[in-house]
N, C-alpha and C positions, 0 to 999 in steps of 0.2 A: 504493500500500500504506500509506504514511504517513497519507493521508487516511482510509482505512478504519479504521486503528487509532484515529485521533483520533475518528472518528464512533462507534466502538464504546465508547470511553471515555466519551464524552458520553452514550451510551445507558445505560451502567452507572450513571453519576452521576444521570441523570434518574430511573432506576428506583429507586435507593436513596433519593433525595429524596422520591419519591412514597410509598414505603413508610414512611419516617420521619415524613412529615407525616400519613399515615393514623393512625399510632400516636399522634402528638401531639394529634390531634383528641379522643382519649379523655381528655386532661388539660386543665386550664383555663389553659394558657399563652395569652398574647396571641399572635396570629398572627405568624409570622416567626421563631420561636425557632430553628428549624434553620438558616435562612439567616443569622441574626445570629451564632450561635455559630460557624458555619463561617467567615464572613467575619472575625470577630474573631480566630479562631485563625490564619488565613492571614496576617492583617496582623501579628500578633505574631511569627510565624515568619519572615516576610520581614525584620522588624526585627532578628531574631537572625541573619540572613544565610543562611537556608535556601535551597537550590537548588530549581528547579522540580520536579526528580525527588523531592526530599524532601517537597514540598508535596502531592503526589498522595495518598499514604497518610494524611497528616494530614487532607486534605479528606474522604476516605472515613470516617475515624474520627470526625471532627466531625459529619458527617451522621448517622452511625449510633450516636452515643454513648449514646442512650437507647432503643435498639431493644429492650432487655430489658424495658422497661415494658409490652410487649405481654402479659406474663404477670401483670401486677399488676391486681387488681380495680379497676374504675372507682370503686367506693365508697371505696377507699383513696386513689386518685389525687385525687379531688375532695373529700376530707374537709377541712372547715374547722376542726375541733377537733383537739386533740392526738391523735396516733396511739397505739393500744394496742401491746402488745409484738408481737403477731402481725403487725399492720400494719407496724410498724417492720422486722420481719424480711423482709417482702415487699419493701419499698423497698431494703433493704440487699443483696438478691440480684439486683437488676436489672443491675448491671454484669457479674456472673458469667453470668447467663442470656444477656445480649446477646453476650458474647464467645463463648459456646458455640454460639450460633446461626450465627456466621459463621466459626468456626475451620476448617472444612473447605472453604472457598471460596478457592482459591489466590490470586486477585488481591486478596483482602482480608486476606491473611496479616499484613501490616505494620500494618493497622488494628486487629487484635485486641487488642494491649496498650493501645491508646488507649481502646477501649471498656471494657475490664476495669478499668483503673487510673485513670480520670479523677476518681474520688472519693477517691483517696489524698491524704494530706497530707504536706507536707515534714517535719513534726515526728513523723510516724508514727501520728497519731491518726485516720487516715482508714479507708476500707473499700474492698474486701472483705478485703484481705490485710495491712493494717497496714504497708505499705511506707513507707520514709522516705528522704529525701534523694535521692541519685543512684540509688537502687534504682528509683525511679519513672521509667518511660520519658519521654523529653523531650516527645514528642507529647502524652502524657497530662497533663503539667504545664501545657502550653499550653491544652489544652481545659478543664482545671480552672478556669483563670482566666476563660476566655471564658464557660463555663457559669455560673459563680458571678456574674459581672457581669450576665448576662441574667436570672438568677433574681432579682437584687435590683431591677432596673429595670423588671420587668414584674409585673403584678398576678397574685397566686397565691391559691388558695382559703384558704391559711393565713397569708399575709402581704401587706401592701400594697406597692405599688411605691415605690421611693425615687428621688430625683433622680439623674441620671447622675453629677454631681460627687461626691455623697455615696457612691455605690457605688464610684467610682474611689478615693476616699480610703480606704475600708474595705479594698480590696484592697491598696493600698500599705502600710497599717498591718500587714497580715498577711504581708508578705514575710519569709521566714525562719521563719515559723510554719506557716501553712496552705499557703503557696505558695513555690516556688523563687525565691529573691531575684533571680537573674539573669533569669528569665522576667518577674518583676515589673518589673525595670528596663526591659526591652524594651517591656513593656506601657505603662509610664509615657511612654516616648518616642513610642509610637504615639498615646497620648492627646494629648500635646503637639502632635503634627502635625495634630490634628483628625480623624484617620482614624476613631477609635473613635466619636466623636460623629456623624460622617457616616454610618457604618454603622447606628448606632442609630436614626437618623432615616429611613434609606432603606427599612427593612422594617417 
């Protein structure tokens, strides 16, 4: 029975990854975004002392964090010039849409807050709900760092890639502003161990 449960979980994860990657193909991410964000998130969480049971919903939330982009027009996703107001509103809605897409799936219940809140900021200037500080679920704080890191080190239609060291330094500078300072501290330790660099080069 334990083997069946494990196999079922693997099937769930494979299905979610396939769906997320299909959506990702509509955007101009460098390949491997889903895998990198997921692995960064898990590495940070382990540094924070999370148990294996806690890691499972984090894994699902990281895989599905951008699933709401399925409702964003490709012309918006691939635009290399500044977005107009309508396009900005499209982008701002993707965490809400994504969380609503999975809210009625029982085994993804704990991933819903990660999907909805991964663009919130520690100082309250994020979206979609303007949460701040400890109001932001811990999993969403972790994915926020992982997603931001990957956004900086990969080529986007609207911004060039930056070196990993520069991206790490930018995240560290924003501890207590954009990001939870405790999560940033765990991220820094994960960087010092070489794990973040290893993940960035793996995918």
